C-alpha positions, 0 to 999 in steps of 0.5 A, a space after each residue: 540146625 537150631 541154636 547152632 552156627 552150622 546151617 547146612 552140610 553138603 557132602 562132595 565127591 571131589 574126584 572119583 578114582 578108578 583103580 583097576 583092582 576089581 572088587 579087591 578094594 571096596 567090594 565093588 566092580 568096577 572099583 570106584 573110590 571117592 574123595 569125600 569132602 564136606 562143605 559147611 554153611 555157617 552163619 559167617 560163611 563157607 568152610 570146606 573140609 579137604 579139597 580133593 583134586 583141583 582144576 589144574 590137576 584135572 587139566 594137567 594130571 602129570 602134576 600128581 606124579 606116579 600116583 595118577 597111574 594107580 588111582 586113575 582119577 576121573 578127569 572131570 572138572 565138574 567133580 572139583 570142589 570149586 565147580 560143586 560150590 558154584 553149582 550150589 550158588 556160591 563163589 570161590 570167595 564165599 569159601 573163607 576157610 579150608 580145614 585140611 585133614 592132611 596135605 596129601 596130593 589127592 586132598 590138597 589139589 583144590 587149594 589153589 581154586 580158593 586163593 583167598 581162603 584161610 587154610 587150617 592145618 596142624 603145624 606138624 603137617 605143614 612142616 612135613 609138606 614144606 620140608 618133606 623127608 624120605 620117599 613117602 613124604 616126597 611123593 605125597 606132597 605137591 609144591 604146586 598146590 601151595 605155589 600161590 602162597 596160601 594164607 596158612 593158619 597152623 596149630 601147634 599140638 597144644 590140646 584142650 580136653 579130649 574128644 572121646 579120648 582123642 586129643 583135640 584142638 578147639 576154638 579154631 581161629 575164625 571158626 565156630 566152636 562146633 568145629 574142632 580138630 581131632 588128632 588121628 596120628 599115623 597116616 602122615 606126620 600131622 594127620 587129623 580129623 575134623 569133628 562137627 557138632 550138629 543137632 544130630 550129634 558129632 560127625 567126624 571126618 576122619 581123613 585117611 584113618 581108614 579106607 573101607 566102611 567095614 573096617 568100622 564094623 563090630 567084626 572089622 573087614 579089611 579087603 586085600 587091596 586096602 590092606 596093601 594100600 595102607 601098608 604103603 600109604 601110612 607113614 607110621 603103620 602100627 600107629 595108624 592101626 592103633 588109631 583106627 582100632 581106637 576110632 572103631 571102639 569109640 564109634 561102636 560105643 557111642 553110636 547115638 553120639 558119633 558118626 564117622 566117615 573117611 575120605 575114600 569110603 564110597 558107600 559112606 559117601 553115597 549114604 550121606 550124600 544120598 547119591 550114587 557114584 557114577 560108574 
């Protein structure tokens, strides 16, 4: 990537979930749902977007609460972010920054595996995780994932110029200008996306703004289980639907400039990583 602080991107599946719903989630049987994270090599170190499920979660899945019964994570240490970082020839110390789309248990479980990293998150999401309100917030966050007192860097919602119509925060603390936060409201109190400017245009990690790649198509398709799951998972359902529709329109109108992926889109992960998810 010439003339850029971004050297390389690595697409990581940091936990394969195996809900017993057949084809009803992503039209695959057996159903396999990834936890799509991105490792960014920059000129000044490694940056990880989301962490998936961590080593301690793999060893003690009861830490995940009742969600482990639904998502049925594959308990394989080799799928943790730390093990995949090591396989690429790096160490935990090389990961200097972690950017969180949000702090749900299946996104934040690997934070303790990188105890020296600075953890970037919207202030509103940090507050939700530290002081959850109501059933959904109490179930989605796990105090064990930040019991080691991470080096948090939080961002108040004081936005720069919009990113394709979405509010954005640029010039992130200690990060190259090619990486920005994009506010994608609805899923959690402080849910955001992470946009990366590459030589091929913008790549947006949209977190849990949607769950199935066909939701971004010209004629969107939402499978039965995705419909039910997003009703349960989104904190503000109507707001999340508005975000998803706005995102879809932006992608369709800017296909040459913007590519988008979500956290749990198995087909997207396979296409970008050029690998197949193990059955």
